[in-house]
N, C-alpha and C positions, 0 to 999 in steps of 0.2 A: 325661345319658350322656356319658362322656368322648369327646373328639374322635376318638381312635384307634379306639374301639369303633364310633362312627358310620361312620368311613371303612371299617372292616372289613365292616360291614353293607352299605354301598354296593358294595364290591368283590364281595361274595358275590352280591348281587342282579344286578350286571352280568354275572357269570359264568353265572348261571342263565339270564338272558335271552339271552346269547350262544349257549348250548347249545340253548335252545328255538328261536331264530330260525334257527340252522344246520339244525336238524332239520326245521323247517317248509319251508326252501328245498328239502331233499331230497324232502319229501312233495309239494311243488308240481311239481318236476321229474318225479316218477313219474306224477303226474296228467296232465301235459302230454304225456308220451310215450305214456301209455295212450290219451288222446283223439286224438292225432295221430301215429300210428305213423310211424316214419322220422325223427322229430325227433331231432337230435343235440345233445349237451350241451357247454357251455363251462365257465364258472366260476359258482358260486352261493354267495357268502359272506354271512354276517350283516353288517349295517352298523348304524350308529347308528339306533335306533328301528325297525329292520326287517331286511329281507333282499332279495336279488334273485337271479335266475338268468338267464344268457344262453343263448339257444337258436339253433341253426342249423336252420331249418325252411322247407319250401316253403309252409307256411300262413302268411299274414300275420295276426299277432295284432292284435286291437283290444280296446278296453275292453269291448266287448260279449261277448268271450270270457271275461272274468274270472269272472262268476257261474257259468258252466259248469265252469271249472277248480275254483273253490271247492267246488262241489257234489261233484265227483269226489274232491277232497281229503278231504271229510268222510266220504265212503263208505269211502275207503281207511284213514283213521285208526281206524275202528271195528274193524279187524282186529287192532289193538294189536301190530303187528309189532315185534319187538325190533330195536334198532340193534346189530348185531354187528360188532365190529372184527376185521379179518383183515389179516395182513401177507404179502406175496409179494415175490419178487425182481423186479428191474427188467425182465428179459427176459420173465417171465411176465405182468407188468402190461402191457407193450407188446403182447404177443401177444393178450391178452384184449381190449384196445380195438380193435386192428386187425381182429380177427375180427368185431367187431360194427360196424365202419364208423365208430367214434368217433374220427375223425382228429384232432380238436382235443385230446381227452384223450390220445391217443397222442403227439402233439407235445409236450404238457406232460410226459409221462413221460420222453421222450427228453431233456428239458432238466434232469431231476433227476440228482443224483449216484447212483452205484452204491450199492446197499444195499437194505435193506428198504423197501417202499412199502406204505402203509396204504390199505386199502379199508374201506368201511362198507356192510353189507347191511341192508336193512329189508324183509323179505319178498322179493319178486322183484326189487326195485330194488337196484342195486349202483352205488356211485360212488367215484371216487378222492377220498380225503378224509383229513385228519389228525385230524378230530374236534375236540372231544368232542361227544356228543349226549345227548339225554334217553334214558331207559331204553327207551321204546317209543313208537310213533306215537299211542297212546291218550292220551299226556300232552299232545298238541297240540290245544288246544280253542279258544283265543280268537285268531283271526287274520282278516286281511282283505287281499285283493289290491287294489292301489291304482292302478297305472298301467302303461302299456306305452311303451317308447321304443326307439330304436336304440342300438347299441353296436358297437364294433370289437373284434376279437379282440386281446387283450393291450393294448387302448387304442391300437393303431397304426392310423392312418387309411388306411394302404396295405394292410391285411390284410382278412380276411373281415368283411363287415358282418353283424351278428347282431341278434337281437331280445331285449330285456331286459324281464322282468316284475318289478315291484316289489311287495312286500307288507310287512305288519307283523304281529307276534305278541307277545302279552303273557301274563302269568301269570293274570290275572283279567279277568272281563268288564268290571268297572268301569274297569280300566286301559285296556283297548281302547277303550271308549266315550269316556273322557276324551281319549285321543290323537286319535281321529277328530273329536272336537269341536274340539280345537286345530287339527287339520288344516283343518277347514272355516273356522275363523276366519282361519287363515293364508291360505287361498285368497282370502278377502275383502280381505286386506291385501296380496296379492301385488303387489310393486312393478311387475312387468311388465304386469299388467292395469291397475293404477291409472295407470301411466305413459301408457298409451294413452288411457284415459278422461279424464284431466286434461290431455292434450296437453303432456306434459313432455319426452319424448324418443322417438327412433325408431332403429331399426337398419336402414337402407336395404339392400336385398339387393345392389345393385350395389357397395356400399362394402366388402363382405366381413364375415364374422362377427366379433363382439366389438368393433366400432368404433362407439361411441354418438354420435349426433347430438342436440344439444339444440334443442328447439323453444322459441319465445319464453317460455312460462311456465317451462320448466325452466331456460332460460338466465338468467332473472331471479332465480330461487332460487339458482342457482350464483353469480351475481354478488354477491348479498347475503351468502352464506357467505364468499366470497373477500374482500369488503370488511371484514367483521367480523374474519376471521382476519388480514388485513393489518394492521389497526389494533392487534390484540392483539400481534402480533409487533413492531410498530414502537414501541408505547407501553407495553408491559409491563403491560397492564391486568388481567391475570389474577391479580394479587397479588404480583408480583415486578417492580416498576418499574425495577429495575437490570438486569433481564435482557432488554434489547431486542436486536433482530436487524437486520442489514444486508441489504438485498435484493440478489439477483444475478439474472442471466438468462444461460443457457447454451444452446448449440445442441442440436438434436435428434439430431445425427449426429456421430460422432467416428471418427477413423482407427482401424483395427484395432489399431495399435500401442498406443493408449491402453488398449484392453480387454485386451491381453496384460499390460501393466504392472499393471493393477488386479487381474488374476487372473480376470476374468469369462470370457475365452475358455477357460481351463483348467477352470473350475468352474461356469459358467453358460451355456455355449454353446447348449445345447438350448432355452433360453428366449429366445434373441436372434434378431432379424431382421438378417441381414447383406446388404449391397448392394455393387454395383460401380459406379464412375463410368464414363460412356460414354467419356471420354477415355482412361481406363486400359484399357478393353476394346479401343478402336480402336488404341491404341499397343502392345498386347500386353505390358503391364507387370505381368503376373500371375505372374512367375517368382519373386517373393520369398516370404517366409514365409506371407503370407496366401494367395497364389495356390496354394502347395503344399497348404495345408490346405483349399482350397476354401471359404474363409471369406468372401470378398469383402474389399475394401480399406477398407470402412467398416462401422460398425454403428450401427443406431438405438439410442439409449440405453435400456437397461432400468432404469437407475438414474441419479440425478443426481450421485452422489458424485465420480466422476472429474473432472467439470467444476469442482466446488467446490474440489477438491484443487489443480487447476491454477491456479485464481485465488488460492488461499492462497500459492502459490509466486511470485506477482508481488510483487517487492520483499522486502526483508529484514524479518523480524519480530523484535520484542523481547518479553521477558516482560511488559513494560508494555503491549503490544498485546493481551495475552490476559486473559481469554477472548475469542475472536473468534467471533461467531455470524453465520453466513451462512444466508439462507433464500431459497427460490425456489418458486413454484407451477409446478413443472416437469412437463411432459407426457412420459411414458415409454411404451415399447412392449415388450411381452413376448409371446412365442409361447406361448399357452395352447392346449392341445389342444381341438378343437372340442367334444368330449364333456364338457369341464369348464366351458365357458362358461355363465354363469347371469345373464342380464339385465345389470343394472348392478353386480351383486355380484362377478362375475368376468368381466373384459373384457380385450382385448388392447391397448387404448390408454386410459390414464388419467392424471390429473394429481394429483401428490402435493403436499401442503403440507410440502415437504421442507426440512430444515435440517441443517447440520453445524456442530458447535461444536469449535473447536480451543483447547485449554487446557493448562495445566501439570498434572503429576501431582497436585499439591496441590489443584487446583481441580475435578477432574472429579466428585468425590462431590457437591459442592454444586451443580454444573451439572446432574447427573442428577436430583437432588432437585427442582430447579426445573422440569425437563421433566416429571417425574412429577406434580408439582402442576398443571402446565399441562394435561396429559392428563385428570386428574381433574376439573378445572374445566370443560372442554369437555363431557365425558360427563355430568357432574352437571347442567349447564345444560339438557340435553335429557331428563334423567331416565332415561338408558339403564341397563339391567341389565348389568353387566360384571364381569369378573374379570381377574386379573393373573397372568401366567405368566413364569417364568424359563426361557429356552430355552438349553440348553448345547451344547457342541461335538458335531459329528457326524463321520463318517468323511471326508467331503469338506471339507477346510479348508486354509487357509494359515497359516503361523506355527507355532512350536514350543509344546510343552505348558506351558512356563514362562509364556509370554505369555498363553495361554488361562487358566491358573490365576489369573493376576493380574486378568484382565478379568472372569472369572466371580465371583471373590471380591469384586471391586469392586461389581458389580451386586447380588450377594446382600446385601452390607452395607447398601446403600441400601434394599432391600426390607425387611430386618429392622428398619430404622428407620422407614420410612414405612408398611409394611403387615405388621407382625409377625403370623405365623400366618394370614395371609389371601392368600397367594400359593401357587401350585403350581409344581412343577419338571417340565419336559419334557426329558428327556435326548435329545440328538442332533438337536434341531430348530433349532439356531442357523444364522445365515448363514455362508457359508464364510469370512468375514473376522473374525467376532467374535460373542460371545454377545449375547443381547438380552432385553429385557423387553417382552412384548406385552400390550396391552390388548385383551381379547377381548369383543365384544358378543354377547349372545344375542338372536336374532331371535324373532319371535312363535311359532315352532315349537320354540324351545329350541336351535336350531342355533347353533354358534359361528362368528363371523366376526372375523378380525383387523382392528383399527382402528389405533390409535396404536402406535408401536413406539419403543424406545430401544435403541440398539446401541452397545456400547463397543468401540473398535477401536484396537489398538496395531500392526496389521499394515500398513494402507495408508500411514500416515505413513512407515513404513520403505521400502515399495516405491516410493513417489514421492519419497523423499529429502526429506521435510519437515523444516524446522528452525526454531528460534527461538534467540535469544541470551539466555541466562539471566543472573541477577544477577551471576554470577562471570565473565561475558564468554565463556562456553563455548557452542558450538553444539550443541543437544540436540534430541531429537524431541518434538513436541507429542503429546498424547493427542487422539484424534478421537472425537467422539460423533455418530453418525447418529441422526436422530429425525424422526418424522412424528407429528402430533397427530391429525388425522382419519384418517390412513392414505392414503386417496385420496378425492378429492371424489366420484368416481363411486360407490364402494362406500358411502361415508357417506350420499350422496344416496339410494341405494336403501334403506339401513337406516332413514333418516328417513321415507321414504314408508311403510314397513311398520310402523314404531313408532307413527306417528300415523294410520295408515290413510288417508293422503292429506290429512288435515285438519291442515295445517301450522300451527306457531305463527304468530301474527299477523305478526311481523316478517319471516317468510319467505314468507308467502302471496303469490302473484302478484297476486291481486286481494284487497284487504283489506275492501272494502265494495262492495256493488252497490245502486244506488238504483232502487227499483221504483215508478214512477208508477202509480196505480190506473187512470187513464185518460189520454187524450191531452190533456185540459185541464190536467193537471199536468206535462206534459212539460217545459215551459220552467222551471218551478220545480225539477224534478228536476235539470236541467242547472245551475241556479244553486247547488243544494246540492253537486253534484259539483265545481263550480268552486271553491267555498269550501273544500272538503276537500282538493282537489288543491293549493291554495295553501299548505296546512299539511302537505304531504308525505304525504297519505293516498293510497294506490293505489286508485282508485275508478273505477267505470264505471256507465253508465246502461243499464238494460234497456229498449230502445226497441220491443220486440215488442208486438203487439196482443193478447197472451194475457191471460187473466184472472189476477187477483192470486194466487189459490191455485196456479196452475200455475207462475207466476214464482217463488213461494216454494219450491215443490217442486224446481224446476230449480236454484235457488241452493243448496239443501241437497245435492242430488245432486253438484253441482260443489264442495261443501264450502267455499263462500264464508264467511269468518268472521262477517261482519255484513251483514244485509239491512236496508236503510233504506226504509221504506214512506212515500210521500207521497201524500196524497189531498187532497180539497177543504179539509178542516179544517186540515191541516198547512200547505197553501199560504196559507190566510187568516191563520193565526197566526204563520207563519214558523218552524214547528217541524218535527220529524221523529219517526217512530216506528221504533225500532230493535229488531231481533230478532237475537240472537246464536246462532251454531251450537251453542254449549255451554250458554248461559244462558237461552234463551228471550227474552221481551220485557224490555227495559231501559228502564223509564219514566223513570229519572233522567236519561237522556241525551236531553233534550227539544229541544235546539237543535244545529245543526251545530257550533257552537263547543264545546259540552259533549262531543260525540262525538269531535271532533278531539283534545281534551285527553285523553280516555280512551284513544284509540289511541296517542298519544305515550307515555303512561305504560306501557301494556302492552308496547309495542315496546321501550322503554328497559329494562324489567325482564326482557325475554326470557322472558315467561311461556310455559310449555310445558304445555298442558292436553291431556287425552285423554278421549275419550268412552268410557264404560264399556260 
């Protein structure tokens, strides 16, 4: 079937699911109001793979309520009430909701422009809604309510706290069952659960939401990732040995003036943490621009780029110095609303494997191709399922259309060369300073998470007055490329946990092998084996508990230790070991500590990434 026809089929399927899930959200709201009279409505949209509705209710919903709501929904759907579209004027819509005490709906109506407003009726239930919907409630057959959570009206933490009920709906029973099976598998792989079980990270309550702390096991994995990425940046080992990077280190906080120059204050203020210095507060020095705007005189960096730009401006640059590639594992801080935080996948403090390339106009296509290959190399190493998107200009941006045309055309040309027919375009999702190419990883539920990114920028060099001397002796602007390969270590770490179900590739595993003595008589030999392996850079520990061997093995598998080494009386006598792999079962060929150490070195060097089916 031609690609265009397949895409049309997908679009039609998505539209049908949108209508079905939108309709199911209405059916759920009707059931909730029927079961708990006095419950008021907020918003109830369809979302990817499902729907939700937000309620203002004196009743505190729990998951124990979900079967009761589902039962009432099934009773209501049998009436096969048609979804009927009606339009009314703004004043009539406002009066309708005020009369029924639906103050949140009334507030939303007040925010709309004058003109016709759309209602949908299905039996006795009426909702403010643009549609579309299925023909009648009888079409709603295969659905499941999933969870309950808190929410804020319009996502504003200062407004009403509401209760949100999530659900899913599908066209067939098989699709619903397949989705629920995926959901169950995802729960087993949930990085938040495994992070606790495997002692990887914590979010201490006193620290504030979205601020991750690494425990020893997690810190070791993070350090291995950073060392690997450092060496790839410095040595060009990903296939482009000429594309090495120079390390930088920049402060976590910059004066507000820097964020004005970069455009962040004007275009990114809502995502920034702004602070005052005590000296400035004491001296009353807040009468300047920052004080007038209530911004604070300093801002925690949400991005590393202004610091790298400042360091580019140290000394005169010639075309012979370009391309100049700076990189930093820089920690940044972004204000993410509490309701959007999601374990390690969306946090407020994270470290980017960030880099900025300054080059001539003739060089940027080759540089972007090199970064593209770098991103592919990393994701392919782990076997991630990913796709590539071109994100183009939105309404909030700096620079004129001619500059944006040049930047977007430049990225599109690289994608046509490196991934012809394999990338998608998302209009309006660029950064405010330039278009970008995003590498998007799909998690075990099929949800998309941005990882690596490549951004082409002709604007910041202009705003920071960057120059180099070209071959003709003229001072001209360089082109700037922003890029991150992992995206952030935190998000990549969370995705790694879920991708491998906590059973990390051997080179990342905090403990690569655990020695299990069958009895106390073999304890000394177990420590000798461990010492031999440690001397050959194997991360190993000895299980010194008095538990039986079977329990030790089960515990090792629960903790997802890659290799368990059993030593009993026979192994001690012969100077051998018995090895059981998490993926492979018993490995009789690895009969001595030396054999096993060589096996580990080879698997680590090849960055083997195995998964349990």
